LOTISE-106372 format. One record per residue (C-alpha): x, y, z. Coordinates in nm, 4 decimals. Layout:
N
ATOM          x          y          z
ATOM          X          Y          Z
...
//
This chain:
85
ATOM          x          y          z
ATOM    -1.3471     1.2879     1.5233
ATOM    -1.1511     1.5199     1.2960
ATOM    -0.9282     1.3537     1.0324
ATOM    -0.6101     1.4746     1.2056
ATOM    -0.7134     1.3047     1.5276
ATOM    -0.8109     0.9862     1.3461
ATOM    -0.4739     0.9736     1.1668
ATOM    -0.2894     1.0424     1.4906
ATOM    -0.4817     0.7594     1.6587
ATOM    -0.3977     0.5179     1.3773
ATOM    -0.0320     0.6236     1.3858
ATOM    -0.0086     0.5640     1.7588
ATOM    -0.1779     0.2244     1.7316
ATOM    -0.0080     0.0872     1.4210
ATOM     0.3415     0.2245     1.4790
ATOM     0.3817    -0.0420     1.7456
ATOM     0.2909    -0.3268     1.5068
ATOM     0.5505    -0.5742     1.3910
ATOM     0.7050    -0.5009     1.0524
ATOM     0.6407    -0.7658     0.7875
ATOM     0.9749    -0.8071     0.6109
ATOM     0.8484    -0.8989     0.2628
ATOM     0.5458    -0.6642     0.2394
ATOM     0.5854    -0.3379     0.0522
ATOM     0.2887    -0.1024     0.0581
ATOM     0.2581     0.1855    -0.1891
ATOM     0.0237     0.4804    -0.1603
ATOM     0.0252     0.7506    -0.4259
ATOM    -0.1564     1.0724    -0.3316
ATOM    -0.3406     1.0604    -0.6662
ATOM    -0.4491     0.7005    -0.6124
ATOM    -0.2725     0.5791    -0.9254
ATOM     0.0051     0.3352    -1.0182
ATOM     0.2568     0.6015    -1.1132
ATOM     0.5481     0.8144    -1.0092
ATOM     0.8529     0.7025    -0.8173
ATOM     0.6644     0.4159    -0.6568
ATOM     0.5831     0.2652    -0.9953
ATOM     0.9490     0.2543    -1.0963
ATOM     1.0575     0.1222    -0.7578
ATOM     0.7944    -0.1502    -0.7961
ATOM     0.9181    -0.2438    -1.1434
ATOM     1.2739    -0.2775    -1.0137
ATOM     1.1602    -0.4874    -0.7186
ATOM     0.9761    -0.7217    -0.9558
ATOM     1.2915    -0.7526    -1.1665
ATOM     1.4790    -0.8744    -0.8591
ATOM     1.2709    -1.1963    -0.8604
ATOM     1.2333    -1.2001    -0.4830
ATOM     0.9220    -1.2980    -0.2903
ATOM     0.7764    -0.9575    -0.2100
ATOM     0.4120    -0.8886    -0.1341
ATOM     0.3701    -0.5617    -0.3249
ATOM     0.0428    -0.3829    -0.2516
ATOM    -0.0795    -0.0586    -0.4071
ATOM    -0.3689     0.1499    -0.2707
ATOM    -0.5440     0.2975    -0.5778
ATOM    -0.8710     0.4641    -0.6713
ATOM    -0.9317     0.2707    -0.9933
ATOM    -0.9230    -0.1040    -0.9337
ATOM    -0.9411    -0.1729    -1.3087
ATOM    -0.5986    -0.0291    -1.3936
ATOM    -0.3393    -0.2600    -1.5413
ATOM    -0.0432    -0.3429    -1.3222
ATOM     0.2359    -0.5977    -1.3650
ATOM     0.1906    -0.9504    -1.2394
ATOM     0.3050    -0.9636    -0.8786
ATOM     0.1311    -0.6399    -0.7777
ATOM    -0.1899    -0.6507    -0.5743
ATOM    -0.4344    -0.3615    -0.5733
ATOM    -0.6592    -0.2476    -0.2930
ATOM    -0.9139     0.0325    -0.2959
ATOM    -0.7624     0.3414    -0.1421
ATOM    -1.1045     0.4462    -0.0081
ATOM    -1.1856     0.1139     0.1590
ATOM    -1.0505     0.1889     0.5056
ATOM    -1.1219    -0.1609     0.6418
ATOM    -0.9164    -0.3310     0.3683
ATOM    -0.6518    -0.0593     0.3859
ATOM    -0.5989    -0.1100     0.7602
ATOM    -0.6061    -0.4877     0.7230
ATOM    -0.3283    -0.4716     0.4611
ATOM    -0.1022    -0.2584     0.6730
ATOM    -0.1543    -0.4929     0.9682
ATOM    -0.0914    -0.8255     0.7962
//
């Protein structure tokens, strides 16, 4: 299956899933903890609320603030599990 078809299939399947109110999932096209998402994350952490903040990254050894979980951007099984739960 071509990537476009695979993405379309995932979108059709997962767009019907229930939204988890406290989970915030970040995906940077470079696979890093950077850009707008980084600063949004830092502000969310300053709010002291119970958010499940997940970042999909390429380098699992990068330093991130406490309260941020990392998953491997290339591990499709973990990636899909995170967006489902």
